C-alpha positions as CSV (number, residue, x, y, z in Angstrom):
1,M,-53.9,-24.7,-21.8
2,E,-52.7,-21.6,-23.8
3,N,-54.8,-22.5,-26.8
4,K,-58.0,-22.4,-24.6
5,E,-57.1,-19.0,-23.2
6,Q,-56.5,-17.7,-26.7
7,E,-59.8,-19.2,-27.9
8,K,-61.6,-17.6,-24.9
9,E,-59.9,-14.2,-25.7
10,A,-60.8,-14.5,-29.4
11,L,-64.5,-15.2,-28.5
12,L,-64.6,-12.2,-26.2
13,N,-63.0,-10.0,-28.9
14,A,-65.5,-11.3,-31.4
15,A,-68.4,-10.6,-29.1
16,S,-67.1,-7.1,-28.4
17,L,-66.7,-6.4,-32.1
18,K,-70.3,-7.6,-32.8
19,N,-71.6,-5.3,-30.1
20,K,-69.7,-2.4,-31.6
21,L,-71.0,-3.2,-35.1
22,N,-74.6,-3.4,-33.8
23,K,-74.1,0.0,-32.1
24,L,-72.8,1.5,-35.3
25,K,-75.7,0.1,-37.3
26,D,-78.2,1.6,-34.8
27,E,-76.4,5.0,-35.0
28,N,-76.4,4.8,-38.8
29,D,-80.1,4.1,-38.9
30,F,-80.7,7.0,-36.5
31,L,-78.6,9.4,-38.7
32,K,-80.5,8.2,-41.8
33,E,-83.8,9.1,-40.1
34,L,-82.5,12.5,-39.1
35,M,-81.3,13.3,-42.6
36,K,-84.6,12.5,-44.3
37,D,-85.7,16.1,-43.8
38,N,-82.5,17.4,-45.4
39,P,-81.4,19.6,-42.5
40,S,-79.0,22.4,-43.2
41,S,-77.3,21.8,-39.8
42,L,-77.7,19.6,-36.8
43,H,-76.5,20.3,-33.2
44,V,-76.7,18.1,-30.2
45,E,-77.1,20.2,-27.1
46,Q,-78.4,20.0,-23.5
47,A,-81.6,21.7,-22.7
48,I,-84.2,21.9,-20.0
49,R,-87.8,20.8,-21.0
50,I,-90.7,21.8,-18.8
51,T,-94.0,20.0,-19.6
52,Q,-97.3,21.7,-18.7
53,R,-100.8,20.4,-19.3
54,I,-103.2,23.1,-20.4
55,G,-106.7,23.3,-21.7
56,T,-110.2,22.9,-20.3
57,G,-111.1,19.8,-22.2
58,T,-113.7,21.4,-24.4
59,N,-113.8,21.3,-28.2
60,E,-112.7,24.9,-28.3
61,D,-109.9,24.4,-25.7
62,P,-108.8,20.7,-25.7
63,V,-106.4,19.3,-23.1
64,R,-102.9,19.3,-24.5
65,E,-99.3,19.4,-23.3
66,V,-97.0,22.3,-23.9
67,Y,-93.2,21.7,-23.8
68,K,-91.2,24.7,-23.0
69,L,-87.5,24.5,-23.8
70,W,-84.7,26.4,-22.0
71,T,-81.0,26.4,-22.2
72,I,-79.0,25.2,-19.3
73,G,-78.1,28.8,-18.8
74,G,-81.7,29.8,-18.4
75,K,-82.4,31.3,-21.8
76,F,-85.9,30.5,-23.2
77,I,-85.7,28.6,-26.5
78,T,-89.3,27.8,-27.7
79,S,-92.6,26.4,-26.7
80,L,-94.0,23.3,-28.5
81,N,-97.7,22.5,-28.3
82,S,-99.0,18.9,-28.6
83,Y,-102.5,19.0,-30.1
84,P,-104.6,17.3,-28.9
85,L,-103.4,15.1,-26.0
């Protein structure tokens, strides 16, 4: 009886380790992608993003989305323009 419980626990531990390994591989792939541009620094922070659709739909003024980024404290960070939508 004890052997079956040990086997079950070993299988659960192996599955947990496999999940952890897969998560680390995903994180490693993500970090490799981030590092392709050779950044001088990287910070992960919370921000507020407001999406606004602008433009009249003409060639001179195509419809596009503008993303406005703000800190959680209300300080404006930047505006990013997707062109065209």
